[in-house]
MIFI-973568 format. One record per residue (C-alpha): residue number from 1; residue in three letters; chain; x, y, z. Coordinates in steps of 0.2 Angstrom, whole numbers, plus 5000, padded with zeros to 4 digits. Layout:
<atoms>
num,residuo,cadena,X,Y,Z
NUM,ALA,A,X,Y,Z
...
</atoms>
This chain:
<atoms>
num,residuo,cadena,X,Y,Z
1,MET,A,5626,5729,5428
2,GLY,A,5617,5713,5428
3,TRP,A,5618,5700,5416
4,PRO,A,5608,5682,5415
5,SER,A,5617,5667,5417
6,ASN,A,5604,5658,5407
7,VAL,A,5606,5668,5391
8,THR,A,5606,5660,5374
9,THR,A,5616,5645,5372
10,GLY,A,5624,5652,5354
11,PHE,A,5625,5665,5342
12,LEU,A,5631,5666,5326
13,CYS,A,5646,5680,5322
14,ILE,A,5647,5700,5327
15,ALA,A,5629,5704,5326
16,LEU,A,5624,5714,5310
17,LEU,A,5608,5726,5311
18,SER,A,5606,5728,5294
19,CYS,A,5619,5716,5284
20,GLY,A,5606,5704,5279
21,PRO,A,5596,5703,5264
22,ASP,A,5583,5719,5258
23,HIS,A,5565,5712,5259
24,ASP,A,5555,5725,5249
25,GLY,A,5544,5714,5233
26,ARG,A,5541,5701,5245
27,ARG,A,5521,5697,5246
28,GLU,A,5515,5700,5263
29,LYS,A,5500,5689,5265
30,ASP,A,5494,5695,5282
31,PHE,A,5475,5689,5279
32,ILE,A,5466,5676,5269
33,GLY,A,5464,5682,5252
34,ARG,A,5473,5699,5255
35,SER,A,5490,5703,5250
36,ARG,A,5501,5717,5248
37,PRO,A,5519,5723,5244
38,VAL,A,5532,5723,5257
39,SER,A,5544,5733,5252
40,PRO,A,5616,5718,5404
41,ILE,A,5597,5717,5400
42,GLY,A,5589,5706,5412
43,PRO,A,5575,5692,5406
44,ALA,A,5557,5695,5408
45,ALA,A,5550,5685,5423
46,PRO,A,5555,5665,5422
47,ALA,A,5536,5655,5417
48,GLU,A,5538,5648,5435
49,GLU,A,5532,5662,5443
50,THR,A,5513,5658,5438
51,ILE,A,5501,5673,5443
52,ILE,A,5485,5664,5444
53,GLU,A,5479,5645,5437
54,GLU,A,5481,5644,5423
55,CYS,A,5472,5653,5408
56,THR,A,5474,5650,5389
57,VAL,A,5477,5667,5382
58,ASP,A,5478,5671,5362
59,LEU,A,5484,5689,5357
60,ILE,A,5473,5689,5341
61,ALA,A,5459,5682,5332
62,ASP,A,5452,5689,5315
63,LEU,A,5437,5692,5320
64,LEU,A,5431,5707,5313
65,PHE,A,5440,5706,5297
66,ARG,A,5429,5689,5292
67,HIS,A,5413,5698,5299
68,GLU,A,5415,5711,5285
69,ARG,A,5421,5700,5274
70,ASP,A,5413,5687,5275
71,GLY,A,5399,5686,5286
72,TRP,A,5406,5677,5301
73,THR,A,5403,5679,5320
74,LEU,A,5406,5669,5337
75,GLN,A,5394,5658,5331
76,THR,A,5397,5653,5311
77,LYS,A,5400,5634,5309
78,GLU,A,5415,5636,5300
79,ALA,A,5422,5651,5309
80,GLN,A,5440,5646,5317
81,VAL,A,5435,5655,5330
82,THR,A,5418,5654,5339
83,VAL,A,5413,5651,5357
84,GLU,A,5413,5632,5356
85,ARG,A,5430,5631,5349
86,LEU,A,5436,5644,5363
87,ALA,A,5428,5634,5374
88,ARG,A,5438,5618,5368
89,GLY,A,5455,5625,5365
90,GLY,A,5453,5630,5385
91,VAL,A,5454,5648,5380
92,GLY,A,5450,5661,5394
93,LEU,A,5454,5679,5385
94,VAL,A,5457,5681,5367
95,PHE,A,5463,5698,5358
96,LEU,A,5451,5702,5345
97,ALA,A,5460,5714,5329
98,VAL,A,5452,5728,5327
99,GLY,A,5461,5740,5312
100,SER,A,5465,5740,5293
101,PRO,A,5448,5744,5286
102,ILE,A,5442,5737,5273
103,GLU,A,5444,5749,5257
104,GLY,A,5439,5762,5270
105,LYS,A,5423,5756,5274
106,ARG,A,5424,5761,5293
107,ASP,A,5433,5772,5305
108,LEU,A,5442,5763,5321
109,GLN,A,5427,5768,5332
110,ALA,A,5414,5759,5319
111,GLY,A,5425,5744,5320
112,ILE,A,5426,5744,5340
113,ALA,A,5407,5744,5341
114,THR,A,5404,5730,5329
115,THR,A,5416,5720,5338
116,ARG,A,5408,5723,5354
117,GLN,A,5392,5720,5346
118,LEU,A,5397,5704,5341
119,VAL,A,5403,5699,5360
120,ALA,A,5387,5703,5367
121,ALA,A,5377,5693,5354
122,THR,A,5385,5679,5363
123,ASN,A,5374,5682,5378
124,GLY,A,5388,5680,5394
125,ARG,A,5398,5665,5383
126,VAL,A,5412,5678,5378
127,VAL,A,5414,5695,5388
128,MET,A,5420,5711,5383
129,VAL,A,5432,5717,5398
130,ASP,A,5445,5732,5401
131,ASP,A,5458,5727,5410
132,ILE,A,5468,5710,5414
133,ASP,A,5461,5707,5431
134,LYS,A,5442,5706,5427
135,ALA,A,5448,5697,5412
136,VAL,A,5456,5682,5423
137,ARG,A,5440,5683,5435
138,VAL,A,5428,5680,5416
139,SER,A,5439,5665,5416
140,HIS,A,5440,5659,5432
141,ASP,A,5420,5662,5432
142,GLY,A,5418,5651,5415
143,SER,A,5416,5664,5403
144,VAL,A,5429,5669,5389
145,ALA,A,5436,5686,5391
146,SER,A,5439,5696,5376
147,MET,A,5450,5711,5373
148,MET,A,5452,5722,5359
149,LEU,A,5470,5726,5349
150,VAL,A,5469,5740,5337
151,GLU,A,5482,5736,5323
152,GLY,A,5487,5752,5316
153,ALA,A,5489,5770,5327
154,ASP,A,5484,5781,5312
155,GLU,A,5468,5786,5319
156,LEU,A,5474,5789,5336
157,ALA,A,5492,5799,5334
158,ARG,A,5484,5814,5341
159,ALA,A,5476,5805,5356
160,ASP,A,5478,5812,5372
161,GLU,A,5477,5801,5387
162,ALA,A,5459,5804,5391
163,ALA,A,5455,5801,5372
164,LEU,A,5465,5782,5378
165,MET,A,5460,5779,5392
166,ALA,A,5440,5781,5384
167,LEU,A,5448,5767,5372
168,LYS,A,5454,5758,5386
169,LYS,A,5436,5757,5394
170,GLN,A,5430,5753,5379
171,GLY,A,5440,5735,5379
172,VAL,A,5457,5742,5370
173,GLY,A,5471,5733,5379
174,ILE,A,5483,5734,5362
175,ILE,A,5487,5747,5352
176,GLY,A,5501,5744,5336
177,LEU,A,5510,5757,5329
178,VAL,A,5510,5752,5310
179,ALA,A,5500,5740,5300
180,GLY,A,5504,5739,5283
181,HIS,A,5510,5757,5280
182,SER,A,5520,5768,5288
183,ASN,A,5513,5783,5298
184,GLY,A,5518,5799,5306
185,LEU,A,5522,5789,5322
186,ALA,A,5533,5776,5315
187,GLU,A,5540,5765,5301
188,ALA,A,5533,5749,5297
189,ALA,A,5542,5734,5292
190,VAL,A,5535,5735,5276
191,ALA,A,5543,5752,5271
192,PRO,A,5551,5754,5255
193,LEU,A,5568,5759,5256
194,GLY,A,5572,5777,5260
195,GLU,A,5558,5776,5273
196,ARG,A,5570,5770,5285
197,GLY,A,5563,5785,5299
198,GLY,A,5561,5772,5314
199,LEU,A,5552,5779,5327
200,SER,A,5546,5798,5326
201,GLU,A,5546,5812,5338
202,GLU,A,5528,5809,5337
203,GLY,A,5528,5792,5340
204,ALA,A,5541,5792,5355
205,ALA,A,5529,5803,5364
206,PHE,A,5510,5794,5358
207,VAL,A,5520,5777,5367
208,GLN,A,5525,5784,5382
209,ARG,A,5503,5791,5383
210,LEU,A,5502,5772,5378
211,ARG,A,5512,5766,5396
212,ASP,A,5504,5780,5407
213,VAL,A,5487,5774,5403
214,GLY,A,5491,5755,5403
215,ILE,A,5489,5748,5386
216,ALA,A,5501,5738,5380
217,VAL,A,5513,5745,5364
218,ASP,A,5511,5733,5349
219,LEU,A,5527,5733,5337
220,THR,A,5521,5718,5324
221,HIS,A,5522,5725,5310
222,ALA,A,5538,5739,5315
223,SER,A,5553,5740,5308
224,GLU,A,5569,5733,5316
225,ARG,A,5573,5752,5318
226,THR,A,5555,5757,5326
227,PHE,A,5559,5741,5336
228,TYR,A,5574,5747,5344
229,ASP,A,5570,5766,5345
230,THR,A,5553,5761,5354
231,VAL,A,5561,5745,5367
232,VAL,A,5577,5752,5368
233,GLY,A,5577,5772,5364
234,GLU,A,5560,5773,5375
235,GLY,A,5561,5760,5387
236,ILE,A,5544,5754,5382
237,LEU,A,5537,5736,5389
238,ALA,A,5532,5731,5371
239,LEU,A,5525,5715,5363
240,VAL,A,5524,5709,5347
241,SER,A,5507,5700,5344
242,HIS,A,5511,5687,5330
243,SER,A,5526,5687,5321
244,ALA,A,5540,5671,5322
245,ALA,A,5557,5668,5319
246,ARG,A,5567,5676,5304
247,HIS,A,5579,5663,5308
248,LEU,A,5568,5649,5301
249,ARG,A,5559,5659,5289
250,GLU,A,5566,5673,5282
251,HIS,A,5550,5686,5280
252,VAL,A,5550,5706,5284
253,ARG,A,5538,5702,5297
254,ASN,A,5545,5690,5308
255,LEU,A,5559,5695,5320
256,THR,A,5578,5692,5320
257,ASP,A,5587,5681,5334
258,LEU,A,5595,5698,5341
259,GLN,A,5576,5707,5342
260,ILE,A,5571,5691,5350
261,ILE,A,5582,5692,5362
262,THR,A,5581,5710,5367
263,LEU,A,5562,5706,5367
264,HIS,A,5565,5693,5380
265,ARG,A,5580,5704,5389
266,SER,A,5567,5719,5391
267,GLY,A,5554,5711,5398
268,GLY,A,5542,5712,5384
269,LEU,A,5531,5697,5374
270,MET,A,5533,5687,5360
271,GLY,A,5516,5680,5350
272,LEU,A,5521,5668,5339
273,VAL,A,5510,5667,5323
274,PHE,A,5501,5650,5315
275,ASN,A,5499,5659,5297
276,PRO,A,5509,5647,5285
277,ASP,A,5516,5662,5277
278,PHE,A,5527,5666,5291
279,ILE,A,5531,5649,5297
280,THR,A,5538,5641,5281
281,ALA,A,5544,5643,5264
282,GLY,A,5538,5629,5257
283,ASP,A,5524,5625,5243
284,GLU,A,5514,5612,5254
285,GLY,A,5511,5628,5266
286,ALA,A,5514,5623,5283
287,ASP,A,5508,5609,5299
288,ILE,A,5509,5607,5317
289,ASP,A,5528,5602,5317
290,ASP,A,5534,5619,5310
291,VAL,A,5523,5630,5320
292,VAL,A,5532,5619,5335
293,ALA,A,5549,5622,5326
294,HIS,A,5547,5640,5330
295,PHE,A,5546,5637,5348
296,VAL,A,5559,5627,5349
297,HIS,A,5568,5641,5340
298,VAL,A,5564,5654,5353
299,LYS,A,5566,5639,5368
300,ARG,A,5584,5638,5363
301,LEU,A,5589,5656,5362
302,GLY,A,5581,5658,5380
303,ALA,A,5568,5666,5377
304,VAL,A,5554,5653,5383
305,SER,A,5548,5663,5397
306,SER,A,5543,5680,5384
307,CYS,A,5535,5668,5372
308,ALA,A,5515,5667,5369
309,ILE,A,5501,5661,5358
310,GLY,A,5497,5672,5344
311,ALA,A,5488,5662,5331
312,ASP,A,5478,5674,5321
313,PHE,A,5464,5662,5317
314,ASN,A,5451,5669,5304
315,GLY,A,5464,5679,5297
316,ILE,A,5478,5666,5293
317,VAL,A,5474,5649,5279
318,PRO,A,5477,5638,5295
319,PRO,A,5492,5625,5298
320,ARG,A,5487,5606,5295
321,GLY,A,5483,5602,5312
322,LEU,A,5481,5618,5321
323,GLU,A,5465,5620,5310
324,ASP,A,5457,5631,5323
325,ILE,A,5457,5639,5340
326,SER,A,5452,5623,5347
327,THR,A,5466,5613,5343
328,LEU,A,5477,5623,5357
329,PRO,A,5477,5607,5367
330,ALA,A,5487,5597,5353
331,LEU,A,5500,5612,5352
332,ARG,A,5501,5609,5370
333,LYS,A,5506,5590,5367
334,LYS,A,5515,5591,5352
335,LEU,A,5527,5605,5363
336,SER,A,5527,5593,5378
337,SER,A,5534,5579,5366
338,VAL,A,5548,5590,5362
339,GLY,A,5554,5595,5380
340,PHE,A,5546,5610,5385
341,THR,A,5543,5606,5404
342,SER,A,5525,5610,5413
343,SER,A,5530,5627,5419
344,GLU,A,5536,5633,5401
345,LEU,A,5520,5625,5394
346,ALA,A,5509,5635,5407
347,GLY,A,5518,5650,5404
348,ILE,A,5516,5649,5385
349,PHE,A,5499,5647,5386
350,GLY,A,5494,5660,5397
351,ASP,A,5505,5663,5411
352,ASN,A,5518,5673,5402
353,ALA,A,5505,5684,5392
354,LEU,A,5497,5686,5410
355,HIS,A,5514,5695,5417
356,PHE,A,5517,5706,5406
357,LEU,A,5500,5713,5406
358,HIS,A,5499,5715,5422
359,ASN,A,5517,5725,5422
360,VAL,A,5508,5735,5408
361,SER,A,5495,5739,5418
362,ALA,A,5502,5745,5432
363,LYS,A,5511,5756,5420
364,GLN,A,5530,5751,5422
365,GLY,A,5543,5750,5408
366,ALA,A,5555,5740,5400
367,ALA,A,5569,5745,5415
368,GLU,A,5557,5747,5428
369,SER,A,5551,5728,5425
370,THR,A,5566,5720,5423
371,GLY,A,5579,5731,5434
372,ASN,A,5590,5731,5423
373,GLU,A,5601,5744,5411
374,LEU,A,5592,5742,5391
375,LEU,A,5606,5740,5378
376,ARG,A,5604,5738,5360
377,PRO,A,5615,5727,5348
378,ILE,A,5628,5738,5340
379,ALA,A,5629,5737,5320
380,MET,A,5647,5738,5313
381,ASP,A,5657,5731,5299
382,CYS,A,5665,5712,5298
383,GLU,A,5679,5712,5292
384,LEU,A,5691,5697,5285
385,MET,A,5702,5687,5297
386,SER,A,5719,5687,5298
387,GLY,A,5729,5672,5304
388,GLU,A,5724,5653,5302
389,PHE,A,5704,5650,5299
390,SER,A,5695,5637,5289
391,GLY,A,5678,5641,5282
392,SER,A,5673,5657,5273
393,PRO,A,5675,5674,5285
394,LEU,A,5658,5679,5276
395,ALA,A,5648,5666,5287
396,SER,A,5654,5677,5304
397,CYS,A,5645,5692,5295
398,ASP,A,5628,5681,5295
399,THR,A,5614,5688,5306
400,ALA,A,5607,5670,5310
401,LEU,A,5610,5662,5327
402,LEU,A,5615,5645,5333
403,VAL,A,5624,5642,5318
404,ASP,A,5644,5638,5319
405,GLY,A,5654,5651,5311
406,PRO,A,5672,5646,5303
407,THR,A,5685,5637,5315
408,LEU,A,5697,5650,5319
409,GLY,A,5717,5643,5326
410,PRO,A,5727,5653,5338
411,SER,A,5736,5664,5325
412,ALA,A,5717,5670,5319
413,ARG,A,5712,5688,5322
414,GLN,A,5695,5692,5320
415,ARG,A,5693,5708,5317
416,PHE,A,5678,5722,5318
417,ARG,A,5676,5740,5319
418,LEU,A,5660,5749,5327
419,LYS,A,5652,5760,5313
420,GLU,A,5640,5769,5326
421,MET,A,5649,5781,5335
422,ASN,A,5636,5790,5343
423,ARG,A,5633,5773,5351
424,THR,A,5643,5768,5368
425,PRO,A,5647,5750,5370
426,VAL,A,5645,5742,5384
427,LEU,A,5645,5724,5382
428,LEU,A,5655,5711,5373
429,GLU,A,5646,5693,5372
430,VAL,A,5655,5679,5363
431,PHE,A,5647,5662,5359
432,GLY,A,5654,5647,5353
433,VAL,A,5661,5630,5361
434,PRO,A,5659,5627,5380
435,GLY,A,5676,5630,5390
436,THR,A,5685,5639,5375
437,PRO,A,5696,5653,5381
438,TRP,A,5696,5668,5368
439,GLN,A,5707,5684,5370
440,VAL,A,5700,5700,5366
441,GLU,A,5708,5715,5362
442,ALA,A,5700,5734,5361
443,GLN,A,5709,5746,5352
444,ASP,A,5704,5767,5349
445,LEU,A,5705,5773,5332
446,ASP,A,5724,5778,5333
447,GLY,A,5728,5760,5336
448,GLU,A,5729,5762,5356
449,ILE,A,5725,5747,5366
450,LEU,A,5711,5750,5378
451,LEU,A,5707,5733,5381
452,LYS,A,5716,5716,5382
453,ARG,A,5711,5702,5392
454,GLY,A,5702,5684,5391
455,VAL,A,5687,5676,5389
456,LEU,A,5682,5659,5396
457,LEU,A,5665,5651,5389
458,ASP,A,5655,5643,5399
459,ASN,A,5645,5627,5400
460,SER,A,5633,5635,5389
461,GLY,A,5646,5640,5378
462,ARG,A,5643,5660,5384
463,GLY,A,5655,5672,5390
464,SER,A,5655,5691,5391
465,ILE,A,5666,5706,5395
466,PRO,A,5663,5724,5399
467,LEU,A,5668,5735,5387
468,PRO,A,5678,5756,5389
469,GLY,A,5664,5765,5384
470,ALA,A,5672,5781,5390
471,GLU,A,5685,5781,5377
472,LYS,A,5683,5778,5359
473,LEU,A,5685,5763,5354
474,THR,A,5682,5757,5337
475,ARG,A,5689,5741,5334
476,VAL,A,5689,5725,5342
477,PHE,A,5698,5710,5338
478,LEU,A,5694,5692,5344
479,SER,A,5705,5676,5344
480,PRO,A,5702,5658,5350
481,THR,A,5718,5651,5363
482,ARG,A,5716,5634,5353
483,PRO,A,5705,5631,5336
484,SER,A,5687,5632,5339
485,ILE,A,5673,5639,5333
486,LEU,A,5666,5655,5333
487,ARG,A,5645,5656,5334
488,GLU,A,5642,5675,5339
489,ALA,A,5650,5688,5347
490,VAL,A,5638,5703,5351
491,ILE,A,5643,5719,5356
492,TRP,A,5629,5727,5365
493,GLY,A,5627,5747,5370
494,ARG,A,5618,5762,5372
</atoms>
């Protein structure tokens, strides 16, 4: 099993999937004026491997929502997404959201029909297409291609391949499993306590049917358990169309660093949203620099080649400096000023999304796309250290990455106990100070040593060793050979 040498330059501690605070009781502001309670794996293809000359892609715009609420069309002057603003923003392909009906006023087919009418009313300046190759051709011909993203598959749970193919021919390219609530397919991120079901058997069959017809699976509104069940458990090449980094903004809908890493290594795609409520906790809203910080964070994790635009214009109060879709060139300029290369920018603004969508159209799975085994971080207890250390031991239980943990001395032993014994441990990754040698000892339940060896962190501060998966490994001890900071140690398994 090959592991990439350019993986993230720092994690914070042994990864805990469930040790963060609960988010029940939050308010999720997904749409303007509406709130609801919230309760080795290989990298994706690098951005340098461009498919075509650049075509800017935005993974979501809320045209239908604002049309139903305010009467906006693609010609409405005050709209954040118009024909003229799409052109000024250099957009070649935009996904128009369908779903989440307001007070049950319509069904999915009615929403699709209305969206197609709004596009047709542009007289060819925006064109609805049914596959990615047509989108590229339309963009190169000077028009804006559009496809549809269905938010919430409640009405589609029993749809067979023929029905899904009919949706695809109407222009549906992405379907989200859940939206504002859990359904029979999957658990939503806003699910209250007691509804921790992940992906159901029906949901597992559904995502495989989506793969078989070449429609992308969107996990934007899904819970962490649904996320891992879909990406790792079912091996689905998935995207998160509009979210942000939970490391920078604690929000139930944002992705943890481990989710971002897993999505990247499984060939998936992350569209970064511009919604201020997802970007910053400040009372003054957000500005373009706050949005840039989330792109910078994803790059620090080594996942920039899986990053894309998922602005969600028409559905947000936009951040300052990114008032509408015509301002995307300003974002490009800002990203360039903080060190993003031309190939990274080409990837973010289109190539990464096009590469992903081409793979989905080819009906690829995550393992097929990356050529590697799919693993998930295994949940575990983080126990008190023994020996010499400075700083709170609890720092090593933090799920945030790229943050310094405690400084351990040579006599210190950090102990981790595996809880999910139904998972097979495969690999230990250690992240800390470059050039630091660490000692790893793995034991079974009786204390018998299954593995004892050293790992030297490379110039990026990363080192990894395979773990004995056949035996009943239950405990792992980690010690530096000289005083050093522990940033992260993650056990990945199947």
